[in-house]
NUDRENMAR-686875 format. One record per residue: residue in three letters; x, y, z of N, C-alpha, C in turn. Coordinates in nm, 3 decimals, m for minus. Example, Ala and Ser with C-alpha at 12.3 -4.5 7.8 and 13.67 -1.06 7.14 Angstrom:
<recs>
<type: ALA	nX: 1.319	nY: m0.569	nZ: 0.780	caX: 1.230	caY: m0.450	caZ: 0.780	cX: 1.320	cY: m0.330	cZ: 0.780>
<type: SER	nX: 1.285	nY: m0.225	nZ: 0.708	caX: 1.367	caY: m0.106	caZ: 0.714	cX: 1.290	cY: 0.003	cZ: 0.787>
</recs>
This chain:
<recs>
<type: MET	nX: 0.549	nY: m0.452	nZ: m1.806	caX: 0.647	caY: m0.532	caZ: m1.737	cX: 0.762	cY: m0.441	cZ: m1.695>
<type: ALA	nX: 0.808	nY: m0.461	nZ: m1.574	caX: 0.920	caY: m0.382	caZ: m1.523	cX: 1.023	cY: m0.474	cZ: m1.460>
<type: MET	nX: 1.149	nY: m0.446	nZ: m1.486	caX: 1.260	caY: m0.521	caZ: m1.426	cX: 1.331	cY: m0.426	cZ: m1.331>
<type: SER	nX: 1.368	nY: m0.479	nZ: m1.213	caX: 1.437	caY: m0.398	caZ: m1.113	cX: 1.548	cY: m0.481	cZ: m1.050>
<type: ILE	nX: 1.648	nY: m0.411	nZ: m1.000	caX: 1.751	caY: m0.473	caZ: m0.918	cX: 1.753	cY: m0.397	cZ: m0.786>
<type: TRP	nX: 1.731	nY: m0.468	nZ: m0.677	caX: 1.725	caY: m0.408	caZ: m0.543	cX: 1.847	cY: m0.449	cZ: m0.464>
<type: TRP	nX: 1.905	nY: m0.355	nZ: m0.392	caX: 2.020	caY: m0.381	caZ: m0.306	cX: 1.966	cY: m0.418	cZ: m0.168>
<type: VAL	nX: 2.004	nY: m0.533	nZ: m0.116	caX: 1.958	caY: m0.579	caZ: 0.015	cX: 2.045	cY: m0.516	cZ: 0.123>
<type: GLN	nX: 1.982	nY: m0.444	nZ: 0.215	caX: 2.054	caY: m0.383	caZ: 0.326	cX: 2.056	cY: m0.478	cZ: 0.444>
<type: ASN	nX: 2.172	nY: m0.506	nZ: 0.497	caX: 2.188	caY: m0.589	caZ: 0.614	cX: 2.167	cY: m0.502	cZ: 0.737>
<type: ALA	nX: 2.081	nY: m0.545	nZ: 0.828	caX: 2.050	caY: m0.466	caZ: 0.947	cX: 2.171	cY: m0.450	cZ: 1.039>
<type: ASN	nX: 2.264	nY: m0.544	nZ: 1.035	caX: 2.380	caY: m0.541	caZ: 1.123	cX: 2.503	cY: m0.476	cZ: 1.062>
<type: SER	nX: 2.495	nY: m0.439	nZ: 0.935	caX: 2.612	caY: m0.386	caZ: 0.868	cX: 2.569	cY: m0.300	cZ: 0.750>
<type: ASN	nX: 2.655	nY: m0.212	nZ: 0.707	caX: 2.627	caY: m0.131	caZ: 0.589	cX: 2.665	cY: m0.205	cZ: 0.461>
<type: GLN	nX: 2.728	nY: m0.321	nZ: 0.475	caX: 2.772	caY: m0.397	caZ: 0.359	cX: 2.673	cY: m0.509	cZ: 0.329>
<type: SER	nX: 2.657	nY: m0.539	nZ: 0.203	caX: 2.571	caY: m0.649	caZ: 0.162	cX: 2.628	cY: m0.710	cZ: 0.035>
<type: ASN	nX: 2.617	nY: m0.841	nZ: 0.025	caX: 2.664	caY: m0.908	caZ: m0.096	cX: 2.547	cY: m0.968	cZ: m0.173>
<type: MET	nX: 2.425	nY: m0.916	nZ: m0.148	caX: 2.306	caY: m0.973	caZ: m0.209	cX: 2.223	cY: m0.866	cZ: m0.278>
<type: LEU	nX: 2.175	nY: m0.901	nZ: m0.396	caX: 2.080	caY: m0.819	caZ: m0.472	cX: 1.953	cY: m0.900	cZ: m0.491>
<type: ILE	nX: 1.843	nY: m0.831	nZ: m0.518	caX: 1.719	caY: m0.898	caZ: m0.556	cX: 1.687	cY: m0.854	cZ: m0.699>
<type: LEU	nX: 1.679	nY: m0.951	nZ: m0.788	caX: 1.638	caY: m0.927	caZ: m0.926	cX: 1.487	cY: m0.949	cZ: m0.930>
<type: GLN	nX: 1.411	nY: m0.849	nZ: m0.979	caX: 1.266	caY: m0.856	caZ: m0.973	cX: 1.203	cY: m0.818	cZ: m1.106>
<type: GLU	nX: 1.100	nY: m0.891	nZ: m1.143	caX: 1.016	caY: m0.857	caZ: m1.257	cX: 0.873	cY: m0.850	cZ: m1.207>
<type: CYS	nX: 0.799	nY: m0.748	nZ: m1.251	caX: 0.659	caY: m0.737	caZ: m1.212	cX: 0.577	cY: m0.683	cZ: m1.327>
<type: CYS	nX: 0.448	nY: m0.715	nZ: m1.322	caX: 0.357	caY: m0.670	caZ: m1.427	cX: 0.216	cY: m0.665	cZ: m1.372>
<type: THR	nX: 0.141	nY: m0.566	nZ: m1.412	caX: m0.002	caY: m0.556	caZ: m1.380	cX: m0.075	cY: m0.512	cZ: m1.505>
<type: ASP	nX: m0.180	nY: m0.584	nZ: m1.539	caX: m0.267	caY: m0.544	caZ: m1.649	cX: m0.407	cY: m0.598	cZ: m1.620>
<type: ALA	nX: m0.495	nY: m0.593	nZ: m1.716	caX: m0.635	caY: m0.634	caZ: m1.695	cX: m0.648	cY: m0.783	cZ: m1.663>
<type: THR	nX: m0.548	nY: m0.863	nZ: m1.698	caX: m0.557	caY: m1.007	caZ: m1.673	cX: m0.506	cY: m1.046	cZ: m1.535>
<type: GLY	nX: m0.438	nY: m0.956	nZ: m1.465	caX: m0.388	caY: m0.986	caZ: m1.331	cX: m0.255	cY: m0.918	cZ: m1.305>
<type: SER	nX: m0.192	nY: m0.962	nZ: m1.199	caX: m0.063	caY: m0.906	caZ: m1.159	cX: 0.030	cY: m1.017	cZ: m1.116>
<type: TYR	nX: 0.161	nY: m0.995	nZ: m1.136	caX: 0.257	caY: m1.090	caZ: m1.082	cX: 0.384	cY: m1.018	cZ: m1.041>
<type: VAL	nX: 0.453	nY: m1.077	nZ: m0.946	caX: 0.585	caY: m1.033	caZ: m0.903	cX: 0.671	cY: m1.158	cZ: m0.894>
<type: ILE	nX: 0.783	nY: m1.157	nZ: m0.963	caX: 0.878	caY: m1.268	caZ: m0.958	cX: 1.012	cY: m1.209	cZ: m0.916>
<type: TYR	nX: 1.078	nY: m1.274	nZ: m0.822	caX: 1.204	caY: m1.220	caZ: m0.770	cX: 1.299	cY: m1.334	cZ: m0.736>
<type: ALA	nX: 1.427	nY: m1.300	nZ: m0.734	caX: 1.530	caY: m1.399	caZ: m0.700	cX: 1.649	cY: m1.327	cZ: m0.638>
<type: PRO	nX: 1.701	nY: m1.382	nZ: m0.528	caX: 1.825	caY: m1.327	caZ: m0.473	cX: 1.941	cY: m1.359	cZ: m0.567>
<type: VAL	nX: 2.031	nY: m1.264	nZ: m0.583	caX: 2.146	caY: m1.281	caZ: m0.671	cX: 2.270	cY: m1.228	cZ: m0.600>
<type: ASP	nX: 2.379	nY: m1.301	nZ: m0.607	caX: 2.505	caY: m1.258	caZ: m0.550	cX: 2.558	cY: m1.136	cZ: m0.625>
<type: VAL	nX: 2.608	nY: m1.037	nZ: m0.551	caX: 2.658	caY: m0.913	caZ: m0.612	cX: 2.772	cY: m0.942	cZ: m0.709>
<type: VAL	nX: 2.864	nY: m1.029	nZ: m0.673	caX: 2.978	caY: m1.060	caZ: m0.760	cX: 2.929	cY: m1.123	cZ: m0.890>
<type: ALA	nX: 2.835	nY: m1.217	nZ: m0.880	caX: 2.782	caY: m1.282	caZ: m1.001	cX: 2.710	cY: m1.181	cZ: m1.090>
<type: MET	nX: 2.634	nY: m1.090	nZ: m1.030	caX: 2.563	caY: m0.989	caZ: m1.108	cX: 2.661	cY: m0.895	cZ: m1.178>
<type: ASN	nX: 2.768	nY: m0.857	nZ: m1.109	caX: 2.869	caY: m0.771	caZ: m1.171	cX: 2.935	cY: m0.839	cZ: m1.290>
<type: VAL	nX: 2.957	nY: m0.969	nZ: m1.282	caX: 3.015	caY: m1.044	caZ: m1.395	cX: 2.921	cY: m1.035	cZ: m1.515>
<type: VAL	nX: 2.791	nY: m1.055	nZ: m1.492	caX: 2.693	caY: m1.049	caZ: m1.601	cX: 2.684	cY: m0.908	cZ: m1.658>
<type: LEU	nX: 2.678	nY: m0.808	nZ: m1.570	caX: 2.667	caY: m0.669	caZ: m1.616	cX: 2.789	cY: m0.624	cZ: m1.695>
<type: ASN	nX: 2.902	nY: m0.691	nZ: m1.674	caX: 3.024	caY: m0.659	caZ: m1.749	cX: 3.045	cY: m0.752	cZ: m1.867>
<type: GLY	nX: 2.938	nY: m0.817	nZ: m1.915	caX: 2.945	caY: m0.897	caZ: m2.036	cX: 2.972	cY: m1.044	cZ: m2.012>
<type: GLY	nX: 2.974	nY: m1.090	nZ: m1.888	caX: 2.999	caY: m1.230	caZ: m1.858	cX: 2.880	cY: m1.318	cZ: m1.892>
<type: ASP	nX: 2.901	nY: m1.449	nZ: m1.883	caX: 2.799	caY: m1.548	caZ: m1.918	cX: 2.694	cY: m1.559	cZ: m1.807>
<type: PRO	nX: 2.567	nY: m1.525	nZ: m1.836	caX: 2.463	caY: m1.530	caZ: m1.733	cX: 2.424	cY: m1.673	cZ: m1.692>
<type: ASP	nX: 2.467	nY: m1.773	nZ: m1.770	caX: 2.434	caY: m1.911	caZ: m1.736	cX: 2.498	cY: m1.957	cZ: m1.606>
<type: TYR	nX: 2.599	nY: m1.887	nZ: m1.560	caX: 2.668	caY: m1.927	caZ: m1.437	cX: 2.613	cY: m1.857	cZ: m1.313>
<type: VAL	nX: 2.506	nY: m1.782	nZ: m1.328	caX: 2.444	caY: m1.715	caZ: m1.213	cX: 2.333	cY: m1.807	cZ: m1.160>
<type: ALA	nX: 2.344	nY: m1.844	nZ: m1.033	caX: 2.244	caY: m1.929	caZ: m0.970	cX: 2.120	cY: m1.847	cZ: m0.937>
<type: LEU	nX: 2.006	nY: m1.890	nZ: m0.990	caX: 1.880	caY: m1.822	caZ: m0.962	cX: 1.780	cY: m1.922	cZ: m0.904>
<type: LEU	nX: 1.717	nY: m1.885	nZ: m0.795	caX: 1.606	caY: m1.960	caZ: m0.738	cX: 1.488	cY: m1.863	cZ: m0.728>
<type: PRO	nX: 1.416	nY: m1.844	nZ: m0.839	caX: 1.308	caY: m1.745	caZ: m0.839	cX: 1.190	cY: m1.789	cZ: m0.753>
<type: SER	nX: 1.127	nY: m1.691	nZ: m0.692	caX: 1.005	caY: m1.707	caZ: m0.617	cX: 0.910	cY: m1.598	cZ: m0.662>
<type: GLY	nX: 0.787	nY: m1.603	nZ: m0.618	caX: 0.697	caY: m1.495	caZ: m0.654	cX: 0.553	cY: m1.526	cZ: m0.626>
<type: PHE	nX: 0.467	nY: m1.437	nZ: m0.676	caX: 0.324	caY: m1.456	caZ: m0.658	cX: 0.250	cY: m1.394	cZ: m0.775>
<type: ALA	nX: 0.128	nY: m1.443	nZ: m0.795	caX: 0.039	caY: m1.389	caZ: m0.897	cX: m0.098	cY: m1.368	cZ: m0.834>
<type: ILE	nX: m0.163	nY: m1.259	nZ: m0.873	caX: m0.299	caY: m1.231	caZ: m0.831	cX: m0.382	cY: m1.225	cZ: m0.958>
<type: LEU	nX: m0.478	nY: m1.317	nZ: m0.969	caX: m0.558	caY: m1.330	caZ: m1.089	cX: m0.706	cY: m1.327	cZ: m1.055>
<type: PRO	nX: m0.791	nY: m1.282	nZ: m1.148	caX: m0.935	caY: m1.287	caZ: m1.122	cX: m0.979	cY: m1.433	cZ: m1.110>
<type: ASP	nX: m1.073	nY: m1.461	nZ: m1.016	caX: m1.116	caY: m1.600	caZ: m0.997	cX: m1.220	cY: m1.642	cZ: m1.100>
<type: GLY	nX: m1.276	nY: m1.548	nZ: m1.173	caX: m1.370	caY: m1.583	caZ: m1.279	cX: m1.512	cY: m1.608	cZ: m1.233>
<type: SER	nX: m1.539	nY: m1.594	nZ: m1.101	caX: m1.673	caY: m1.625	caZ: m1.053	cX: m1.775	cY: m1.520	cZ: m1.094>
<type: GLY	nX: m1.733	nY: m1.392	nZ: m1.093	caX: m1.823	caY: m1.284	caZ: m1.132	cX: m1.938	cY: m1.262	cZ: m1.036>
<type: ALA	nX: m1.955	nY: m1.350	nZ: m0.937	caX: m2.068	caY: m1.338	caZ: m0.846	cX: m2.036	cY: m1.254	cZ: m0.723>
<type: GLY	nX: m1.909	nY: m1.224	nZ: m0.700	caX: m1.870	caY: m1.143	caZ: m0.587	cX: m1.851	cY: m1.222	cZ: m0.459>
<type: GLY	nX: m1.890	nY: m1.349	nZ: m0.458	caX: m1.872	caY: m1.432	caZ: m0.339	cX: m1.742	cY: m1.510	cZ: m0.348>
<type: ALA	nX: m1.688	nY: m1.541	nZ: m0.232	caX: m1.563	caY: m1.616	caZ: m0.228	cX: m1.591	cY: m1.765	cZ: m0.232>
<type: PRO	nX: m1.511	nY: m1.842	nZ: m0.307	caX: m1.524	caY: m1.988	caZ: m0.304	cX: m1.486	cY: m2.040	cZ: m0.165>
<type: PRO	nX: m1.527	nY: m2.163	nZ: m0.132	caX: m1.491	caY: m2.219	caZ: m0.002	cX: m1.339	cY: m2.217	cZ: 0.019>
<type: GLY	nX: m1.296	nY: m2.178	nZ: 0.141	caX: m1.153	caY: m2.173	caZ: 0.172	cX: m1.086	cY: m2.042	cZ: 0.136>
<type: PHE	nX: m1.164	nY: m1.943	nZ: 0.092	caX: m1.107	caY: m1.815	caZ: 0.052	cX: m1.165	cY: m1.705	cZ: 0.138>
<type: ALA	nX: m1.088	nY: m1.600	nZ: 0.159	caX: m1.134	caY: m1.485	caZ: 0.238	cX: m1.182	cY: m1.376	cZ: 0.144>
<type: VAL	nX: m1.290	nY: m1.310	nZ: 0.181	caX: m1.340	caY: m1.198	caZ: 0.102	cX: m1.255	cY: m1.076	cZ: 0.133>
<type: LEU	nX: m1.194	nY: m1.020	nZ: 0.029	caX: m1.109	caY: m0.902	caZ: 0.041	cX: m1.146	cY: m0.803	cZ: m0.067>
<type: PRO	nX: m1.092	nY: m0.682	nZ: m0.058	caX: m1.118	caY: m0.583	caZ: m0.164	cX: m1.078	cY: m0.635	cZ: m0.301>
<type: ASP	nX: m1.142	nY: m0.578	nZ: m0.403	caX: m1.113	caY: m0.618	caZ: m0.540	cX: m0.964	cY: m0.614	cZ: m0.569>
<type: GLY	nX: m0.914	nY: m0.719	nZ: m0.634	caX: m0.776	caY: m0.724	caZ: m0.679	cX: m0.770	cY: m0.693	cZ: m0.826>
<type: PRO	nX: m0.653	nY: m0.712	nZ: m0.888	caX: m0.638	caY: m0.684	caZ: m1.031	cX: m0.735	cY: m0.766	cZ: m1.114>
<type: GLY	nX: m0.802	nY: m0.703	nZ: m1.204	caX: m0.892	caY: m0.774	caZ: m1.294	cX: m1.022	cY: m0.818	cZ: m1.228>
<type: ALA	nX: m1.049	nY: m0.776	nZ: m1.105	caX: m1.167	caY: m0.823	caZ: m1.034	cX: m1.277	cY: m0.719	cZ: m1.031>
<type: GLY	nX: m1.283	nY: m0.633	nZ: m1.126	caX: m1.386	caY: m0.532	caZ: m1.130	cX: m1.331	cY: m0.394	cZ: m1.099>
<type: GLY	nX: m1.228	nY: m0.388	nZ: m1.013	caX: m1.150	caY: m0.268	caZ: m0.990	cX: m1.218	cY: m0.153	cZ: m0.921>
<type: GLY	nX: m1.346	nY: m0.130	nZ: m0.943	caX: m1.410	caY: m0.012	caZ: m0.888	cX: m1.464	cY: m0.029	cZ: m0.748>
<type: GLY	nX: m1.432	nY: m0.139	nZ: m0.682	caX: m1.482	caY: m0.160	caZ: m0.548	cX: m1.626	cY: m0.207	cZ: m0.547>
<type: GLY	nX: m1.680	nY: m0.245	nZ: m0.663	caX: m1.819	caY: m0.287	caZ: m0.670	cX: m1.838	cY: m0.436	cZ: m0.656>
<type: GLY	nX: m1.736	nY: m0.512	nZ: m0.625	caX: m1.753	caY: m0.655	caZ: m0.605	cX: m1.771	cY: m0.730	cZ: m0.735>
<type: GLY	nX: m1.696	nY: m0.700	nZ: m0.839	caX: m1.709	caY: m0.766	caZ: m0.967	cX: m1.642	cY: m0.901	cZ: m0.972>
<type: GLY	nX: m1.633	nY: m0.972	nZ: m0.864	caX: m1.568	caY: m1.102	caZ: m0.861	cX: m1.454	cY: m1.098	cZ: m0.763>
<type: GLY	nX: m1.387	nY: m1.208	nZ: m0.750	caX: m1.278	caY: m1.218	caZ: m0.654	cX: m1.144	cY: m1.229	cZ: m0.723>
<type: SER	nX: m1.042	nY: m1.246	nZ: m0.640	caX: m0.907	caY: m1.264	caZ: m0.690	cX: m0.847	cY: m1.387	cZ: m0.625>
<type: LEU	nX: m0.766	nY: m1.459	nZ: m0.701	caX: m0.696	caY: m1.577	caZ: m0.651	cX: m0.548	cY: m1.545	cZ: m0.638>
<type: LEU	nX: m0.490	nY: m1.585	nZ: m0.528	caX: m0.349	caY: m1.563	caZ: m0.503	cX: m0.275	cY: m1.694	cZ: m0.515>
<type: THR	nX: m0.170	nY: m1.696	nZ: m0.596	caX: m0.082	caY: m1.812	caZ: m0.607	cX: 0.057	cY: m1.766	cZ: m0.565>
<type: VAL	nX: 0.115	nY: m1.838	nZ: m0.469	caX: 0.248	caY: m1.805	caZ: m0.418	cX: 0.340	cY: m1.924	cZ: m0.444>
<type: ALA	nX: 0.461	nY: m1.896	nZ: m0.492	caX: 0.558	caY: m2.003	caZ: m0.518	cX: 0.695	cY: m1.961	cZ: m0.466>
<type: PHE	nX: 0.761	nY: m2.055	nZ: m0.400	caX: 0.896	caY: m2.031	caZ: m0.349	cX: 0.988	cY: m2.142	cZ: m0.396>
<type: GLN	nX: 1.111	nY: m2.106	nZ: m0.428	caX: 1.218	caY: m2.203	caZ: m0.448	cX: 1.324	cY: m2.169	cZ: m0.344>
<type: ILE	nX: 1.345	nY: m2.262	nZ: m0.253	caX: 1.437	caY: m2.238	caZ: m0.142	cX: 1.535	cY: m2.354	cZ: m0.134>
<type: LEU	nX: 1.663	nY: m2.323	nZ: m0.129	caX: 1.764	caY: m2.427	caZ: m0.112	cX: 1.776	cY: m2.456	cZ: 0.036>
<type: VAL	nX: 1.720	nY: m2.569	nZ: 0.078	caX: 1.722	caY: m2.608	caZ: 0.218	cX: 1.847	cY: m2.689	cZ: 0.248>
<type: ASP	nX: 1.884	nY: m2.777	nZ: 0.155	caX: 2.002	caY: m2.861	caZ: 0.172	cX: 2.063	cY: m2.884	cZ: 0.034>
<type: SER	nX: 2.194	nY: m2.879	nZ: 0.025	caX: 2.259	caY: m2.894	caZ: m0.106	cX: 2.266	cY: m3.040	cZ: m0.149>
<type: VAL	nX: 2.231	nY: m3.134	nZ: m0.062	caX: 2.229	caY: m3.276	caZ: m0.096	cX: 2.086	cY: m3.312	cZ: m0.138>
<type: PRO	nX: 2.067	nY: m3.352	nZ: m0.267	caX: 1.931	caY: m3.375	caZ: m0.317	cX: 1.854	cY: m3.483	cZ: m0.242>
<type: THR	nX: 1.922	nY: m3.582	nZ: m0.185	caX: 1.853	caY: m3.691	caZ: m0.118	cX: 1.834	cY: m3.667	cZ: 0.031>
<type: ALA	nX: 1.877	nY: m3.551	nZ: 0.081	caX: 1.866	caY: m3.521	caZ: 0.224	cX: 1.719	cY: m3.507	cZ: 0.264>
<type: LYS	nX: 1.689	nY: m3.551	nZ: 0.385	caX: 1.553	caY: m3.537	caZ: 0.439	cX: 1.540	cY: m3.401	cZ: 0.506>
<type: LEU	nX: 1.423	nY: m3.341	nZ: 0.491	caX: 1.398	caY: m3.211	caZ: 0.552	cX: 1.378	cY: m3.227	cZ: 0.703>
<type: SER	nX: 1.434	nY: m3.138	nZ: 0.778	caX: 1.412	caY: m3.139	caZ: 0.922	cX: 1.277	cY: m3.074	cZ: 0.952>
<type: LEU	nX: 1.221	nY: m3.106	nZ: 1.069	caX: 1.095	caY: m3.043	caZ: 1.108	cX: 1.111	cY: m2.892	cZ: 1.119>
<type: GLY	nX: 1.229	nY: m2.847	nZ: 1.162	caX: 1.255	caY: m2.704	caZ: 1.171	cX: 1.249	cY: m2.636	cZ: 1.035>
<type: SER	nX: 1.304	nY: m2.702	nZ: 0.932	caX: 1.300	caY: m2.647	caZ: 0.797	cX: 1.157	cY: m2.637	cZ: 0.746>
<type: VAL	nX: 1.078	nY: m2.740	nZ: 0.772	caX: 0.939	caY: m2.741	caZ: 0.729	cX: 0.862	cY: m2.630	cZ: 0.800>
<type: ALA	nX: 0.885	nY: m2.613	nZ: 0.929	caX: 0.817	caY: m2.508	caZ: 1.005	cX: 0.856	cY: m2.370	cZ: 0.954>
<type: THR	nX: 0.984	nY: m2.352	nZ: 0.921	caX: 1.030	caY: m2.223	caZ: 0.869	cX: 0.963	cY: m2.190	cZ: 0.736>
<type: VAL	nX: 0.955	nY: m2.289	nZ: 0.647	caX: 0.891	caY: m2.267	caZ: 0.517	cX: 0.742	cY: m2.239	cZ: 0.534>
<type: ASN	nX: 0.675	nY: m2.314	nZ: 0.622	caX: 0.532	caY: m2.288	caZ: 0.647	cX: 0.511	cY: m2.148	cZ: 0.700>
<type: SER	nX: 0.598	nY: m2.104	nZ: 0.791	caX: 0.588	caY: m1.969	caZ: 0.846	cX: 0.611	cY: m1.864	cZ: 0.737>
<type: LEU	nX: 0.709	nY: m1.888	nZ: 0.650	caX: 0.738	caY: m1.796	caZ: 0.540	cX: 0.617	cY: m1.782	cZ: 0.449>
<type: ILE	nX: 0.555	nY: m1.892	nZ: 0.414	caX: 0.438	caY: m1.889	caZ: 0.325	cX: 0.323	cY: m1.813	cZ: 0.393>
<type: ALA	nX: 0.293	nY: m1.846	nZ: 0.519	caX: 0.184	caY: m1.782	caZ: 0.590	cX: 0.207	cY: m1.632	cZ: 0.603>
<type: CYS	nX: 0.330	nY: m1.592	nZ: 0.639	caX: 0.363	caY: m1.450	caZ: 0.654	cX: 0.351	cY: m1.377	cZ: 0.520>
<type: THR	nX: 0.398	nY: m1.439	nZ: 0.413	caX: 0.392	caY: m1.378	caZ: 0.280	cX: 0.246	cY: m1.357	cZ: 0.237>
<type: VAL	nX: 0.163	nY: m1.459	nZ: 0.256	caX: 0.022	caY: m1.448	caZ: 0.217	cX: m0.045	cY: m1.337	cZ: 0.299>
<type: GLU	nX: m0.019	nY: m1.331	nZ: 0.428	caX: m0.079	caY: m1.227	caZ: 0.511	cX: m0.035	cY: m1.087	cZ: 0.467>
<type: ARG	nX: 0.091	nY: m1.070	nZ: 0.432	caX: 0.140	caY: m0.939	caZ: 0.388	cX: 0.077	cY: m0.899	cZ: 0.254>
<type: ILE	nX: 0.061	nY: m0.995	nZ: 0.164	caX: m0.003	caY: m0.965	caZ: 0.035	cX: m0.149	cY: m0.930	cZ: 0.056>
<type: LYS	nX: m0.219	nY: m1.006	nZ: 0.141	caX: m0.359	caY: m0.975	caZ: 0.172	cX: m0.372	cY: m0.835	cZ: 0.231>
<type: ALA	nX: m0.283	nY: m0.799	nZ: 0.323	caX: m0.287	caY: m0.667	caZ: 0.385	cX: m0.261	cY: m0.557	cZ: 0.282>
<type: ALA	nX: m0.166	nY: m0.581	nZ: 0.191	caX: m0.135	caY: m0.482	caZ: 0.088	cX: m0.253	cY: m0.463	cZ: m0.007>
<type: VAL	nX: m0.318	nY: m0.572	nZ: m0.046	caX: m0.434	caY: m0.563	caZ: m0.135	cX: m0.549	cY: m0.491	cZ: m0.064>
<type: ALA	nX: m0.571	nY: m0.525	nZ: 0.063	caX: m0.678	caY: m0.462	caZ: 0.139	cX: m0.653	cY: m0.312	cZ: 0.156>
<type: ALA	nX: m0.529	nY: m0.274	nZ: 0.185	caX: m0.496	caY: m0.132	caZ: 0.205	cX: m0.505	cY: m0.054	cZ: 0.075>
<type: ASP	nX: m0.473	nY: m0.119	nZ: m0.037	caX: m0.470	caY: m0.051	caZ: m0.165	cX: m0.608	cY: m0.041	cZ: m0.229>
<type: ASN	nX: m0.700	nY: m0.129	nZ: m0.191	caX: m0.829	caY: m0.135	caZ: m0.258	cX: m0.943	cY: m0.143	cZ: m0.157>
<type: VAL	nX: m0.952	nY: m0.051	nZ: m0.067	caX: m1.054	caY: m0.054	caZ: 0.038	cX: m1.193	cY: m0.045	cZ: m0.025>
<type: GLY	nX: m1.281	nY: m0.138	nZ: 0.020	caX: m1.422	caY: m0.129	caZ: m0.017	cX: m1.470	cY: m0.223	cZ: m0.124>
<type: GLY	nX: m1.397	nY: m0.324	nZ: m0.164	caX: m1.445	caY: m0.414	caZ: m0.270	cX: m1.484	cY: m0.550	cZ: m0.219>
<type: GLY	nX: m1.463	nY: m0.654	nZ: m0.299	caX: m1.504	caY: m0.788	caZ: m0.260	cX: m1.426	cY: m0.897	cZ: m0.329>
<type: GLY	nX: m1.294	nY: m0.886	nZ: m0.340	caX: m1.214	caY: m0.991	caZ: m0.402	cX: m1.189	cY: m1.105	cZ: m0.305>
<type: ALA	nX: m1.129	nY: m1.214	nZ: m0.354	caX: m1.100	caY: m1.328	caZ: m0.268	cX: m0.954	cY: m1.366	cZ: m0.278>
<type: ILE	nX: m0.891	nY: m1.383	nZ: m0.165	caX: m0.752	caY: m1.428	caZ: m0.157	cX: m0.752	cY: m1.550	cZ: m0.066>
<type: PRO	nX: m0.677	nY: m1.655	nZ: m0.099	caX: m0.676	caY: m1.774	caZ: m0.015	cX: m0.640	cY: m1.743	cZ: 0.129>
<type: GLN	nX: m0.704	nY: m1.813	nZ: 0.223	caX: m0.675	caY: m1.796	caZ: 0.365	cX: m0.555	cY: m1.876	cZ: 0.406>
</recs>
């Protein structure tokens, strides 16, 4: 398990008030990455001994786990990709991998507010883009296997 703090660079400015707090782990049972944006001021308060309960966290992340099929074929609705963590590893098609993605996004601060179609479209686009980037990273890192990642 590894913990990291990443400084977010703003494309329009050299200043940023946002950090990304990240935890990741890879072992024989799978891999996960969990991350959350954190305000720089709030993080500085915690790093200087302040109460971490007052830091707002909306963690998101993903996990890649073996699908357990062992047959090398993808279940319906899944794409065949190179072996992922725990999926045989040697590129020999020792089963597939399942991808689970989760996001927590504050769309509106009013709990009873209805989501706009634009908000729903933005979230759908975010999920699709994230899944495609993870699939591309797994494919680039493990050329030649037979894992499965959801389409």
